N, C-alpha and C positions, 0 to 999 in steps of 0.2 A: 504494500500500500504506500503510495507516494506521501512523503512528509512524515512518516512514522519515526524517523530518526529523532525528531523533536518530541516524541511521545514516550510515555512509560505506561506499563500496565499495573493498575492497582486492582485489588481483589475486594469487591464489596461483599460482605457477609451479612445476610439478613438473618437475624437471630429470631428463633421461633420456639414456641413451647414444644417440648418433646413428650414422648409417651408417659414418662413418670412424673410429669409436672404436677398433676393433681395429688399424687401421693406426697410429694414434698410440700405442697400447699397445706396439707392437713397436719403438718408437723412444724408449727411456726418457730419453735426454738431451734430446731436443727436447720430450718430454712434460713434463719438469720445468720447462722454460722457459715452456711454454704454461700450465701450472698456476699458476706465479707470476704470469703476466699475468692469468689468470682471477681470482686472489685480489686482485690490485691493482685490477681493475675493480670487484670486489665492495666493497672498501674505499671506493672513490670513490663508488659508489652509496649506501652507508650514510652517508658524510659529507654528501652532497647531500640526504639525507632521502628518497630514492626507494625505498630498500630497508630495510624495517623488521625483517625476520626472515629468517635464512637458516641453512642448515646441511646437511651431508651425511648421507645414510643410511649406516649402518655395515655393511650386509650385502653390499656390493660386487656388486650385481646390475644389472638394466636401469635401475631408478629410482635416480638418483644423489643427489638431495637435494630440498629444498623452499626456495622463496624467497617472500616476501610483499612485493609492491611496492605503494607508494602512488603512484597515477598518476591523471591526469584522465580517462583512458579506457583501454580494452583496447589500442588502437593504441599509446598512449604506453608502457604496460607492455611490450608486445612490442618497442618500440624500445629500451627499457632492456635487455631480454634480448639483443637483437641486437648490443648494444655489447660483449658478452662475447667475448673472443678465442677461447675454446673453442667457442662457437657459430659464430663466423665460420669457424673451421677445420674445422667439420663433426664435431667430437668429441662435442659435447653439443647438446641441443635442449630446448626448453621446451614443456609443455602447460599452458595457462592455464585457471583456473577463478575467475570473479569471486566474491567472498565479502562479504556484508554483515556489518559489525561495528558495535557501538555506538561513537560518536565518543568518543575519549579512553580507550577500553578498552585499546587497545594504545598504548604510549608513542609519541608522534609523530603519531597520527591526529588529524585536525581535523574 
């Protein structure tokens, strides 16, 4: 594709409720600890430069939030997502969509 040398691929991860979400919702004390572990993992990924943008949706439905990963491949972005304790616990899951953006358009992109 012409002009792609000025572009980079980011990986948009749509965060969604996973099959065990209702079970976790019924255990509020454990859910609070899991949420803190989820947030700590997010902070680590931001500090390491792998996670450029993230945030929850506010309508509390199936789709929970959006993450934008900077990774060398879809497999690497999926590995970053798999490091999330809420994903490991079966409460959350990601659906990925690669997205071309102009290099430097989003802070941290190269």
